[in-house]
C-alpha positions as CSV (number, residue, x, y, z in Angstrom):
1,M,11.0,-62.1,-47.3
2,K,11.8,-60.6,-43.9
3,E,14.1,-58.0,-45.5
4,K,11.4,-57.0,-48.0
5,L,8.8,-56.7,-45.2
6,F,11.1,-54.6,-43.1
7,I,11.9,-52.2,-46.0
8,S,8.2,-51.8,-46.7
9,L,7.4,-51.0,-43.1
10,L,10.3,-48.5,-43.1
11,I,9.1,-46.7,-46.2
12,C,5.6,-46.5,-44.7
13,S,7.0,-45.0,-41.5
14,V,8.8,-42.4,-43.5
15,Y,5.6,-41.5,-45.3
16,V,3.7,-41.1,-42.1
17,A,6.5,-39.0,-40.7
18,S,6.3,-36.7,-43.7
19,T,2.8,-35.7,-42.8
20,W,3.5,-34.7,-39.2
21,S,3.0,-31.1,-38.1
22,Q,5.9,-28.7,-38.3
23,A,7.9,-27.7,-35.2
24,R,10.1,-24.8,-34.4
25,I,13.9,-25.1,-34.2
26,I,15.9,-24.1,-31.2
27,M,19.6,-23.2,-31.7
28,P,22.4,-24.2,-29.4
29,D,23.7,-22.1,-26.5
30,S,27.1,-20.4,-26.3
31,S,28.7,-23.3,-24.5
32,Q,30.6,-25.1,-27.2
33,I,33.4,-26.9,-25.4
34,T,34.5,-29.3,-28.1
35,T,36.9,-31.6,-26.4
36,S,36.9,-35.2,-27.5
37,R,38.8,-37.5,-25.2
38,D,40.9,-39.1,-27.8
39,S,40.8,-36.6,-30.7
40,L,42.8,-33.5,-31.5
41,D,40.1,-32.0,-33.6
42,L,39.1,-29.9,-30.6
43,L,37.9,-26.7,-32.2
44,P,34.3,-26.4,-33.4
45,R,33.3,-26.2,-37.1
46,Q,30.1,-24.5,-38.0
47,I,27.8,-26.6,-40.2
48,P,27.0,-25.4,-43.7
49,G,23.8,-23.6,-44.1
50,E,23.5,-22.7,-40.4
51,H,23.9,-19.0,-41.0
52,D,21.0,-19.2,-43.5
53,H,18.6,-19.8,-40.7
54,E,15.8,-17.3,-40.1
55,H,17.0,-16.7,-36.5
56,S,20.1,-14.6,-36.2
57,L,23.0,-16.5,-34.5
58,D,24.8,-13.3,-33.5
59,S,22.9,-13.3,-30.2
60,V,23.8,-16.9,-29.6
61,E,27.3,-17.3,-31.1
62,G,29.8,-14.4,-30.8
63,H,32.1,-16.1,-33.3
64,T,29.6,-17.1,-36.0
65,S,31.2,-15.1,-38.8
66,H,34.6,-16.5,-38.0
67,L,33.4,-20.1,-38.0
68,N,31.5,-19.5,-41.3
69,H,34.9,-18.4,-42.8
70,L,36.4,-21.6,-41.5
71,I,33.8,-23.9,-43.0
72,H,33.9,-22.2,-46.4
73,D,37.7,-22.1,-46.5
74,H,37.9,-25.8,-45.8
75,G,35.9,-26.6,-48.9
76,A,32.7,-27.8,-47.3
77,E,29.7,-27.4,-49.5
78,A,26.5,-25.7,-48.5
79,D,24.3,-28.6,-49.3
80,S,20.7,-27.8,-50.4
81,L,19.6,-31.0,-48.7
82,Q,20.7,-29.5,-45.4
83,Q,19.3,-26.0,-46.1
84,L,15.9,-27.4,-46.9
85,A,15.8,-29.3,-43.7
86,R,16.4,-26.3,-41.5
87,M,18.1,-28.6,-39.0
88,F,21.0,-28.3,-36.6
89,H,23.1,-31.3,-35.8
90,W,25.5,-31.8,-32.9
91,K,27.4,-34.4,-31.0
92,I,27.7,-34.6,-27.2
93,N,30.6,-34.9,-24.9
94,P,29.6,-37.9,-22.7
95,R,31.6,-36.6,-19.7
96,T,30.5,-33.0,-19.7
97,G,27.2,-32.9,-21.6
98,D,28.4,-30.1,-23.9
99,R,27.1,-29.9,-27.4
100,I,29.6,-30.0,-30.3
101,P,28.2,-28.6,-33.7
102,T,28.8,-31.0,-36.6
103,E,27.6,-31.8,-40.1
104,S,25.0,-34.2,-41.2
105,D,25.4,-36.9,-43.8
106,T,24.0,-35.0,-46.7
107,V,27.2,-34.3,-48.7
108,V,26.6,-34.1,-52.4
109,H,30.2,-34.2,-53.5
110,N,31.8,-37.7,-53.7
111,F,28.8,-39.4,-52.3
112,Q,29.9,-42.8,-53.8
113,H,33.1,-42.7,-51.8
114,S,31.3,-43.0,-48.5
115,T,30.1,-46.5,-49.4
116,L,33.5,-48.1,-49.5
117,A,35.9,-49.3,-46.7
118,D,38.7,-47.8,-48.8
119,G,37.0,-44.4,-48.3
120,L,37.6,-44.4,-44.5
121,S,41.2,-43.2,-44.9
122,V,43.8,-42.4,-47.6
123,A,45.1,-45.9,-47.1
124,T,43.0,-48.7,-45.5
125,G,43.4,-52.4,-44.8
126,H,40.3,-54.6,-44.8
127,L,39.1,-58.1,-45.7
128,G,37.3,-57.1,-48.9
129,S,33.7,-57.5,-47.9
130,I,31.8,-54.5,-46.7
131,G,31.5,-54.4,-42.9
132,S,34.5,-56.6,-42.4
133,P,37.4,-55.8,-39.9
134,V,39.3,-52.7,-40.9
135,I,42.6,-50.9,-40.0
136,S,43.9,-47.6,-41.2
137,K,47.3,-47.7,-42.7
138,V,47.8,-44.0,-41.7
139,F,48.9,-43.9,-38.1
140,W,47.2,-40.5,-37.5
141,D,43.8,-42.1,-38.1
142,R,44.1,-44.9,-35.5
143,D,42.1,-44.5,-32.3
144,E,43.2,-45.5,-28.8
145,T,42.7,-49.1,-27.8
146,E,39.3,-49.6,-26.1
147,A,38.9,-51.5,-22.9
148,F,36.9,-54.1,-24.9
149,I,39.8,-54.6,-27.4
150,F,37.7,-56.6,-29.9
151,N,35.8,-53.4,-30.9
152,N,38.9,-51.9,-32.5
153,A,38.6,-53.9,-35.7
154,Y,35.0,-52.6,-36.3
155,H,35.5,-49.0,-35.1
156,P,34.0,-47.3,-38.2
157,Y,30.7,-49.3,-37.9
158,L,30.1,-48.9,-34.1
159,N,27.5,-46.5,-32.7
160,K,29.0,-44.7,-29.7
161,P,27.3,-42.0,-27.6
162,E,30.1,-39.5,-28.5
163,E,29.5,-40.2,-32.2
164,M,25.7,-39.9,-32.1
165,L,24.2,-37.1,-34.2
166,F,21.5,-35.4,-32.2
167,V,19.1,-33.2,-34.1
168,N,16.7,-30.3,-33.7
169,T,14.6,-29.8,-36.8
170,R,12.0,-27.3,-38.0
171,V,10.2,-30.0,-40.0
172,P,10.1,-33.8,-39.7
173,Y,13.1,-35.3,-41.4
174,S,13.7,-38.8,-42.8
175,R,16.6,-40.2,-44.8
176,I,17.1,-43.6,-46.5
177,N,20.4,-44.7,-48.0
178,Y,20.6,-47.9,-49.9
179,Y,23.7,-49.4,-51.6
180,R,23.8,-52.6,-53.7
181,S,26.2,-54.7,-55.7
182,G,26.3,-58.3,-57.0
183,N,23.8,-61.0,-57.8
184,N,21.9,-63.2,-55.4
185,Q,24.9,-65.4,-54.7
186,N,27.5,-62.7,-53.9
187,R,25.2,-59.7,-53.1
188,E,26.3,-56.8,-50.9
189,D,23.8,-54.4,-49.7
190,R,23.5,-51.8,-46.9
191,L,20.4,-50.0,-45.7
192,D,21.0,-46.9,-43.5
193,A,18.0,-44.9,-42.5
194,R,17.0,-42.1,-40.0
195,L,13.6,-40.8,-38.9
196,T,13.4,-37.9,-36.6
197,S,11.0,-35.1,-35.7
198,N,10.4,-32.3,-33.1
199,F,7.4,-32.3,-30.8
200,G,7.2,-28.7,-30.0
201,K,10.2,-26.4,-29.9
202,S,12.1,-28.3,-27.2
203,L,11.7,-32.1,-27.7
204,N,13.2,-34.2,-30.5
205,V,12.9,-37.9,-30.9
206,G,14.5,-40.1,-33.6
207,F,15.3,-43.6,-34.8
208,D,18.3,-44.9,-36.7
209,V,18.7,-48.3,-38.4
210,D,21.9,-49.5,-40.1
211,L,21.8,-53.0,-41.7
212,I,24.6,-54.6,-43.7
213,N,24.2,-57.9,-45.4
214,S,27.1,-59.1,-47.5
215,R,27.4,-62.6,-48.9
216,G,30.9,-61.8,-50.1
217,Y,32.7,-62.5,-53.4
218,Y,35.0,-65.1,-51.9
219,N,34.2,-68.2,-50.0
220,S,33.1,-68.0,-46.3
221,Q,33.3,-64.3,-46.3
222,S,29.8,-63.0,-45.5
223,T,29.1,-60.3,-43.0
224,R,26.0,-59.1,-41.3
225,H,25.5,-56.0,-39.2
226,N,22.3,-55.1,-37.3
227,N,22.3,-51.7,-35.6
228,F,19.2,-50.1,-34.1
229,S,19.3,-46.8,-32.3
230,L,16.7,-44.7,-30.5
231,F,17.7,-41.2,-29.5
232,G,16.1,-38.0,-28.2
233,N,16.9,-34.6,-26.6
234,Y,15.1,-31.9,-24.7
235,L,16.4,-28.4,-24.8
236,S,15.2,-25.3,-22.9
237,D,16.9,-22.3,-21.3
238,R,17.4,-24.0,-18.0
239,L,17.4,-27.7,-18.8
240,E,19.1,-29.8,-21.4
241,A,18.7,-33.6,-21.6
242,H,20.0,-36.2,-24.1
243,A,19.1,-39.9,-24.2
244,Y,20.4,-42.7,-26.5
245,M,20.0,-46.4,-26.8
246,N,21.7,-48.7,-29.3
247,I,21.3,-52.4,-29.9
248,G,24.0,-53.7,-32.2
249,K,25.3,-57.1,-33.4
250,I,28.0,-57.9,-35.9
251,S,28.6,-61.4,-37.4
252,N,31.6,-61.9,-39.6
253,F,32.3,-65.3,-41.3
254,E,36.1,-66.0,-41.3
255,N,38.0,-67.8,-44.0
256,G,41.6,-67.1,-42.8
257,G,42.5,-65.7,-46.2
258,I,43.0,-67.4,-49.5
259,T,45.5,-70.3,-49.6
260,D,47.4,-69.2,-52.7
261,E,47.8,-65.7,-54.1
262,V,48.4,-66.9,-57.6
263,F,44.6,-67.2,-58.1
264,I,44.6,-63.3,-58.0
265,T,48.1,-62.4,-59.3
266,D,48.3,-64.8,-62.2
267,P,44.9,-66.6,-62.8
268,D,46.1,-67.9,-66.2
269,A,48.6,-70.1,-64.4
270,V,45.8,-72.0,-62.8
271,Q,44.8,-73.3,-66.3
272,Q,41.2,-73.7,-65.5
273,Q,38.1,-71.6,-65.3
274,F,37.1,-70.4,-61.8
275,R,35.1,-67.8,-60.0
276,P,36.3,-65.8,-57.0
277,R,34.2,-68.0,-54.8
278,D,36.0,-71.1,-56.1
279,I,39.4,-69.8,-54.8
280,P,40.4,-72.1,-51.9
281,V,40.5,-70.5,-48.4
282,K,42.1,-71.7,-45.1
283,F,38.9,-72.6,-43.2
284,T,35.1,-72.5,-43.4
285,N,32.1,-72.6,-41.0
286,T,33.9,-70.2,-38.7
287,W,32.8,-66.8,-37.5
288,N,33.3,-64.0,-35.1
289,T,30.3,-62.3,-33.4
290,V,30.5,-59.0,-31.6
291,G,27.7,-57.4,-29.7
292,N,27.3,-53.9,-28.5
293,N,24.4,-52.7,-26.4
294,R,24.7,-49.1,-25.2
295,F,22.4,-47.0,-23.0
296,F,23.2,-43.3,-22.4
297,L,21.5,-40.5,-20.5
298,S,22.8,-37.0,-19.9
299,G,21.2,-34.0,-18.2
300,R,22.5,-30.4,-17.6
301,Y,21.0,-27.6,-15.6
302,N,22.0,-24.1,-16.6
303,L,22.4,-21.3,-14.1
304,G,22.1,-17.7,-15.4
305,Y,19.9,-14.7,-15.7
306,Q,17.3,-13.1,-17.9
307,E,18.7,-10.2,-19.9
308,T,16.7,-7.0,-19.7
309,V,16.1,-5.0,-22.8
310,K,14.9,-1.4,-23.0
311,T,12.1,-0.7,-25.5
312,D,11.5,2.5,-27.5
313,T,9.3,3.7,-24.6
314,L,12.3,3.1,-22.2
315,E,10.3,0.3,-20.6
316,Q,12.5,-2.6,-19.5
317,V,11.4,-6.1,-20.6
318,S,12.8,-9.5,-20.3
319,G,15.1,-10.5,-23.1
320,E,17.1,-13.7,-23.8
321,F,18.3,-16.1,-21.1
322,V,22.1,-15.8,-20.6
323,P,23.7,-18.9,-19.2
324,V,26.5,-18.3,-16.7
325,A,27.3,-21.8,-15.5
326,S,25.9,-25.3,-15.7
327,L,25.9,-28.5,-13.7
328,S,25.6,-31.7,-15.6
329,F,25.3,-35.4,-14.9
330,S,25.7,-38.3,-17.4
331,S,25.3,-42.1,-17.1
332,A,26.3,-44.7,-19.6
333,Y,25.8,-48.5,-19.4
334,T,27.5,-50.7,-22.0
335,Q,27.1,-54.5,-22.6
336,Q,29.6,-56.0,-25.0
337,Y,30.5,-59.5,-26.0
338,R,32.6,-61.4,-28.5
339,R,32.4,-65.0,-29.5
340,F,34.7,-66.9,-31.8
341,L,33.1,-70.2,-32.9
342,S,34.1,-72.8,-35.5
343,H,32.4,-75.9,-36.9
344,D,35.3,-76.6,-39.2
345,T,35.9,-79.7,-37.1
346,A,36.5,-82.5,-39.7
347,F,39.5,-84.5,-38.7
348,V,42.7,-84.4,-40.8
349,E,46.2,-85.8,-40.3
350,V,49.1,-83.4,-40.2
351,D,52.5,-85.1,-39.9
352,G,50.7,-88.2,-38.7
353,V,48.8,-86.4,-36.0
354,P,45.0,-86.3,-36.2
355,M,43.4,-83.0,-35.5
356,Q,40.4,-80.8,-36.4
357,R,40.9,-79.1,-39.7
358,I,41.1,-75.6,-38.3
359,D,43.6,-76.7,-35.6
360,Q,46.3,-77.2,-38.3
361,F,46.7,-73.5,-38.7
362,Y,47.7,-72.9,-35.1
363,N,50.7,-73.9,-33.1
364,N,49.0,-74.5,-29.8
365,S,45.7,-75.9,-28.6
366,Y,44.9,-75.2,-24.9
367,Y,41.6,-77.2,-24.6
368,S,40.1,-80.0,-26.6
369,G,36.9,-79.9,-28.6
370,A,35.5,-77.4,-31.0
371,V,36.6,-73.8,-30.9
372,D,34.2,-71.8,-28.7
373,D,35.9,-68.7,-27.2
374,S,33.8,-65.9,-25.7
375,V,34.4,-62.8,-23.7
376,H,31.7,-60.7,-22.0
377,Y,32.3,-57.1,-20.8
378,S,30.1,-54.5,-19.2
379,S,30.8,-50.9,-18.1
380,F,28.7,-48.6,-16.0
381,K,30.0,-45.0,-16.1
382,N,28.7,-42.0,-14.1
383,S,30.1,-38.5,-14.3
384,V,29.4,-35.0,-13.0
385,A,30.7,-31.8,-14.4
386,L,30.6,-28.1,-13.5
387,S,31.1,-25.5,-16.2
388,M,31.5,-21.8,-16.4
389,R,30.4,-20.4,-19.7
390,E,32.5,-18.3,-22.0
391,G,31.3,-14.9,-23.1
392,F,28.3,-14.3,-20.7
393,K,30.1,-11.0,-20.0
394,D,32.5,-9.2,-22.3
395,W,35.4,-9.7,-19.8
396,V,34.8,-13.5,-19.6
397,K,37.2,-14.5,-22.4
398,F,37.2,-18.3,-21.8
399,G,35.2,-21.2,-20.6
400,L,36.1,-23.6,-17.8
401,T,34.9,-27.1,-17.0
402,A,35.8,-29.6,-14.3
403,F,34.5,-33.2,-14.2
404,L,34.6,-36.4,-12.2
405,E,33.9,-39.8,-13.6
406,Y,33.5,-43.3,-12.0
407,D,33.6,-46.4,-14.2
408,L,32.7,-49.9,-12.9
409,R,33.8,-52.7,-15.3
410,N,33.1,-56.4,-15.3
411,Y,34.7,-59.1,-17.4
412,S,33.8,-62.8,-18.0
413,T,36.4,-64.9,-19.8
414,R,37.3,-68.5,-20.2
415,D,39.0,-69.9,-17.1
416,S,42.5,-71.4,-17.8
417,V,42.1,-73.7,-14.8
418,S,38.6,-75.1,-15.0
419,S,36.3,-75.6,-18.0
420,G,34.1,-72.8,-17.0
421,Y,34.3,-69.0,-17.0
422,A,36.0,-66.6,-14.6
423,G,34.9,-63.2,-13.7
424,H,36.9,-60.0,-13.0
425,R,35.8,-56.7,-11.7
426,E,37.6,-53.4,-11.7
427,S,36.9,-49.7,-11.2
428,A,38.4,-46.5,-12.4
429,V,38.0,-42.9,-11.1
430,T,39.0,-40.0,-13.3
431,I,39.1,-36.3,-12.7
432,G,39.7,-33.7,-15.4
433,G,39.2,-30.2,-16.7
434,I,38.8,-28.2,-19.9
435,L,39.9,-24.7,-20.5
436,N,38.9,-23.2,-23.9
437,K,38.3,-20.0,-25.9
438,Q,36.0,-20.5,-28.8
439,Q,34.9,-16.9,-29.5
440,G,36.8,-14.3,-31.4
441,D,38.7,-14.0,-34.7
442,N,42.3,-13.9,-33.7
443,L,42.9,-16.7,-31.2
444,L,41.1,-19.9,-30.3
445,F,42.3,-22.6,-28.1
446,N,41.1,-25.7,-26.3
447,I,43.0,-27.5,-23.5
448,H,41.8,-30.7,-22.0
449,A,43.5,-32.8,-19.2
450,N,42.3,-35.8,-17.2
451,M,44.0,-38.1,-14.7
452,G,43.2,-41.4,-13.1
453,V,43.2,-41.1,-9.3
454,L,41.8,-44.4,-8.1
455,G,41.4,-47.9,-9.4
456,V,43.0,-49.6,-12.3
457,N,43.7,-46.3,-14.1
458,L,45.7,-44.8,-11.2
459,G,48.5,-42.8,-12.9
460,E,46.8,-42.7,-16.3
461,F,47.1,-39.2,-17.7
462,R,46.1,-37.2,-20.8
463,A,46.8,-33.6,-21.6
464,M,45.7,-32.4,-25.1
465,G,45.5,-29.0,-26.6
466,E,45.0,-27.1,-29.8
467,V,45.4,-23.4,-30.6
468,E,44.3,-21.8,-33.8
469,T,44.7,-18.4,-35.3
470,G,43.8,-16.9,-38.7
471,F,44.3,-13.9,-41.0
472,D,42.6,-12.7,-44.2
473,I,44.4,-12.7,-47.5
474,A,42.5,-11.2,-50.4
475,G,39.3,-11.5,-48.4
476,R,39.8,-15.3,-47.7
477,R,40.5,-16.7,-44.3
478,T,43.8,-18.4,-43.9
479,T,44.1,-20.5,-40.8
480,L,47.1,-21.8,-38.9
481,S,46.8,-24.2,-36.0
482,A,49.1,-26.2,-33.7
483,E,48.2,-29.2,-31.6
484,A,49.9,-31.4,-29.1
485,Y,49.3,-34.1,-26.5
486,I,51.0,-36.0,-23.7
487,K,49.5,-39.3,-22.7
488,N,50.4,-42.0,-20.1
489,L,48.1,-44.9,-20.8
490,R,47.5,-47.9,-18.6
491,P,47.3,-51.3,-20.4
492,K,43.8,-52.8,-20.7
493,Y,42.8,-55.9,-18.7
494,L,42.3,-58.0,-21.9
495,Q,45.8,-57.0,-23.0
496,E,47.3,-58.4,-19.9
497,N,45.0,-61.4,-19.4
498,Y,43.6,-63.6,-22.1
499,F,42.8,-67.3,-22.5
500,S,41.4,-69.1,-25.6
501,K,41.9,-72.3,-27.5
502,Y,44.8,-71.1,-29.5
503,F,46.3,-68.2,-27.5
504,K,46.8,-67.4,-23.9
505,W,48.9,-65.0,-21.8
506,N,49.0,-63.5,-18.4
507,R,51.6,-60.8,-18.0
508,E,52.2,-57.4,-16.5
509,L,52.6,-54.6,-19.0
510,G,54.0,-51.1,-18.5
511,D,52.3,-47.8,-19.2
512,T,52.4,-46.6,-22.8
513,R,53.7,-43.0,-23.1
514,R,52.9,-40.9,-26.1
515,V,54.0,-37.4,-26.9
516,Y,52.9,-35.6,-30.0
517,A,53.3,-32.2,-31.6
518,G,52.1,-31.0,-35.0
519,G,50.5,-28.2,-36.9
520,K,48.3,-27.4,-39.9
521,L,48.1,-24.6,-42.4
522,H,45.1,-24.0,-44.7
523,I,45.5,-21.6,-47.7
524,P,42.1,-21.0,-49.3
525,F,43.0,-19.3,-52.5
526,T,45.2,-22.2,-53.6
527,N,42.9,-24.9,-52.1
528,T,45.9,-26.2,-50.2
529,T,46.0,-27.8,-46.7
530,M,49.4,-28.8,-45.3
531,S,49.9,-30.6,-42.0
532,A,52.7,-32.3,-40.2
533,G,53.5,-33.9,-36.9
534,V,55.8,-36.2,-35.0
535,E,55.0,-38.6,-32.2
536,N,57.2,-40.5,-29.8
537,I,55.8,-43.7,-28.3
538,Q,57.4,-45.7,-25.5
539,N,56.2,-49.1,-24.4
540,H,54.1,-49.5,-27.5
541,I,51.8,-52.6,-27.3
542,Y,51.3,-54.7,-30.4
543,Y,50.9,-58.2,-31.8
544,N,54.2,-59.6,-33.2
545,S,54.7,-62.0,-36.2
546,E,53.9,-65.0,-33.9
547,K,50.5,-63.3,-33.2
548,L,51.5,-62.9,-29.6
549,L,51.1,-59.7,-27.5
550,E,54.4,-57.8,-27.2
551,Q,55.6,-54.5,-25.7
552,E,58.4,-52.5,-27.2
553,S,60.3,-50.8,-24.3
554,D,62.4,-48.5,-26.6
555,N,61.1,-45.3,-28.0
556,V,59.5,-45.3,-31.5
557,Q,59.1,-42.1,-33.5
558,V,56.5,-41.7,-36.2
559,L,56.8,-38.7,-38.5
560,T,53.7,-37.8,-40.7
561,A,53.3,-35.1,-43.3
562,R,50.1,-34.6,-45.3
563,V,49.2,-32.3,-48.2
564,D,45.7,-31.9,-49.6
565,Q,45.6,-30.1,-52.9
566,N,42.5,-29.5,-54.9
567,I,42.7,-28.1,-58.5
568,K,39.7,-26.7,-60.3
569,L,39.6,-25.4,-63.9
570,G,36.0,-24.8,-65.0
571,V,34.2,-28.1,-64.8
572,F,37.4,-30.1,-64.5
573,N,38.5,-31.0,-60.9
574,W,41.5,-32.9,-59.5
575,D,41.6,-33.6,-55.8
576,N,44.7,-35.1,-54.2
577,Q,45.6,-36.3,-50.7
578,V,49.2,-37.3,-50.2
579,V,50.5,-38.7,-46.8
580,Y,54.2,-39.3,-46.1
581,Q,55.0,-41.5,-43.0
582,A,58.3,-42.5,-41.5
583,S,58.6,-45.0,-38.6
584,S,61.8,-45.4,-36.7
585,N,61.1,-49.0,-36.2
586,Q,59.1,-50.7,-38.9
587,E,59.1,-54.0,-37.0
588,V,57.0,-52.4,-34.3
589,I,55.0,-49.8,-36.2
590,P,55.0,-50.7,-39.9
591,L,53.8,-48.0,-42.2
592,P,53.8,-47.3,-45.9
593,T,56.2,-44.5,-46.8
594,L,53.8,-42.8,-49.2
595,S,50.0,-43.1,-49.5
596,V,48.0,-41.3,-52.1
597,Y,44.3,-40.7,-52.9
598,S,43.7,-39.0,-56.2
599,N,40.3,-38.1,-57.7
600,M,39.9,-36.7,-61.2
601,Y,36.4,-35.7,-62.3
602,L,34.1,-33.4,-64.3
603,K,31.4,-31.7,-62.2
604,A,28.6,-29.5,-63.7
605,E,25.0,-28.6,-63.5
606,I,23.1,-30.4,-66.3
607,V,19.9,-28.4,-65.5
608,D,19.0,-26.2,-62.6
609,V,18.0,-29.1,-60.4
610,L,20.5,-31.8,-61.5
611,T,24.2,-31.9,-60.7
612,M,26.5,-34.5,-62.2
613,Q,30.0,-35.6,-61.1
614,V,31.7,-38.1,-63.4
615,G,35.3,-39.3,-62.8
616,V,37.9,-41.9,-61.8
617,D,39.7,-42.1,-58.5
618,A,42.3,-44.4,-56.9
619,H,43.9,-45.3,-53.6
620,W,47.6,-46.2,-53.8
621,H,50.5,-46.7,-51.3
622,T,54.1,-47.9,-51.5
623,K,54.9,-51.6,-50.7
624,Y,55.5,-52.5,-47.1
625,L,54.9,-55.3,-44.6
626,A,51.2,-54.5,-44.1
627,P,49.5,-55.9,-41.0
628,G,48.2,-59.4,-41.0
629,Y,44.8,-60.3,-39.6
630,E,44.2,-63.1,-37.1
631,P,40.5,-64.2,-36.8
632,A,41.0,-66.2,-33.6
633,L,42.1,-62.9,-31.9
634,L,40.1,-60.5,-34.0
635,Q,43.3,-58.4,-34.1
636,F,45.8,-57.1,-36.6
637,Y,49.4,-58.2,-36.1
638,N,52.8,-57.3,-37.6
639,Q,53.7,-60.0,-40.1
640,D,57.1,-60.3,-41.8
641,E,56.4,-62.5,-44.9
642,K,54.4,-60.5,-47.5
643,E,54.6,-57.0,-48.7
644,I,51.5,-55.2,-49.9
645,G,51.2,-52.1,-52.1
646,N,52.2,-50.5,-55.4
647,Y,48.8,-51.3,-56.8
648,P,45.9,-48.8,-57.2
649,I,42.4,-49.7,-55.9
650,S,40.4,-47.5,-58.3
651,T,36.8,-46.8,-59.3
652,I,35.0,-45.3,-62.3
653,Y,31.9,-43.5,-61.1
654,A,29.0,-41.2,-61.9
655,N,27.5,-39.3,-59.0
656,F,24.2,-37.4,-59.3
657,H,22.2,-34.9,-57.2
658,L,18.6,-34.3,-58.0
659,Q,16.8,-32.0,-55.5
660,Q,16.5,-34.2,-52.4
661,T,17.9,-37.3,-54.0
662,R,21.5,-38.5,-54.4
663,F,22.4,-41.5,-56.5
664,F,25.5,-43.1,-58.0
665,V,26.8,-45.9,-60.2
666,M,30.4,-47.1,-60.1
667,F,32.8,-49.8,-61.3
668,Y,34.9,-50.9,-58.4
669,N,38.5,-52.2,-58.8
670,A,38.6,-50.9,-62.4
671,A,42.4,-51.0,-62.5
672,S,42.4,-54.8,-62.4
673,Q,41.0,-54.8,-66.0
674,V,44.1,-53.0,-67.4
675,I,47.1,-53.5,-65.0
676,K,48.8,-56.8,-64.9
677,P,49.7,-58.7,-62.7
678,T,46.6,-58.1,-60.7
679,E,47.8,-57.6,-57.1
680,Y,44.8,-56.0,-55.6
681,F,45.4,-57.2,-52.0
682,S,44.4,-55.0,-49.1
683,L,46.0,-57.2,-46.5
684,P,48.2,-60.4,-46.8
685,G,45.8,-63.2,-48.0
686,Y,42.9,-60.9,-48.4
687,P,42.2,-59.4,-51.9
688,V,39.6,-56.7,-52.3
689,N,36.5,-57.4,-54.2
690,P,37.0,-58.1,-57.9
691,F,35.9,-55.8,-60.7
692,I,32.2,-55.2,-59.9
693,F,29.3,-52.9,-60.6
694,K,27.8,-51.0,-57.6
695,M,25.0,-48.5,-57.2
696,G,23.4,-46.6,-54.4
697,V,20.7,-44.0,-53.7
698,S,19.9,-41.6,-50.9
699,V,16.6,-39.9,-50.4
700,N,16.0,-37.1,-47.9
701,L,12.4,-36.0,-47.1
702,H,11.6,-32.8,-45.3
703,N,7.9,-32.1,-44.8
């Protein structure tokens, strides 16, 4: 009843928003420093449809035509949903306040793929249920470990300030995405909605909601996500401000995996009728809860001059404002917590020893009573930055930024001595700089470096860079880029200190050193993108087969090569992504040798306003010792008992686009109906959902 009431209120809000008065759009300034602290995708990419705006970007962006070449050559579609909205989207660098142009979620092509955990990477490990913990099996796709280490398993579902899509829109905009599968007993659904509008040409305010409610197809597997975000920005010549607030909570019931894989691989051997929910699992009435509350505020003051323009009568009048430099300040406060709780406390006897039922799956028990482990964490970051803008004069060929950040962190964990909780406080001071060139056709580069100078991150260091060049072949832009980084990363407090019922450690770890170099070549007339890179990691931190934290002192090398090849013959399309990986130590960093995503489909316009895409796709990788998942740690570990792979996770789908509406229908895990034995495991003990029907709809309103 509450869900139906909420959906009704949301639809009413969207309707009210659609009647608001129109507001003018303001485009971004020429400062597009696109550094992300932990990402090598440093160079900006123009969003589709931006060059169709009624205002010329040439006066704002000296490199507009070049970026338009990039976006078209990389296969992005100019989506009519985005063109109608007359919107501009960007993300923000939390340290410097710089705006990074990006795309909105209005992609028509492969819309159904965005609703699956399998769609997060070419190869993904997850627990089956939507919203459950997830890990990429492609090493390139893994982020750095956060200070609050329990967030890593949920990273695709978290709302962070650096991932927030800010908007400036000509007309009020609202979007509702809804996905559904299953019946009332095993239903999975997700509601993702956004409502935003400008109030005048400078102020934008918006609201996001993301709700996941999955009861799961297997026993004790339900997940629930509640994410609510309020955001806004104010943009003028002199002053830019961004604000963001997110209240988020994730609850994930844990079953420890199924007890016997024969229920999946050879169901006939069981000799009885059963449903997926009847398959026995290790434990019940156990769950992980993770909370994330984030508050962010950023302000920037631009220094510059008013350009003078001569009229036909030779009279000088004021023209556009030209920013020369800027001073910015940002503040971010984060409250996070994790709780692992179990009521699976019925007593059983194991080898004559009475214990709670869940205890039998663990070697140690460091306190008596029911499992109740919790960790609280807070972070208060403040940073200041000074930037010189690129291109305010013809001879200024690059932009330069310097910043200073102070981070105060507080932890509260179970005390290993008393029955209460112990607190820990630490601070970190970081200085850094950014040197970049984002304008021009022949050479673009972005170099970012930061260093810890005081506190717990003393000696931590990152230097990342990317350089890109391009040339035209038969009127198409071919791009060649190289990227590299050097990192010296301090271990996190929760990696060195942890106490719970089943696991504890207190140890001193060394710095992790990572060196990477790679490159990418995009050939537009063959729809081919090739990339390769090699990384050396020393003192890699991981969880071993005993589920204990371990550090490998020797060097480990990871070689990765990827080819994206799209083939189009009339209405027939065949898109392929192939990733080759080689790890010099599979016990420390286990990786599948070959991972493939292949999508074969027909795509055509049925009528002028209706586009249809019908096809079949599959994710597949070679067998390897895939990571195991430990609920009591909320971490993935390197297991040495079960190989996973050599089985396609496929879908049969139909995807439609009708004016401002997208909708799809699909059959998930279709290969299980024709390929025997059925080994559709994503991780050891965790099968993906069985063969199911799924549907979804997305409605975008602009008025």
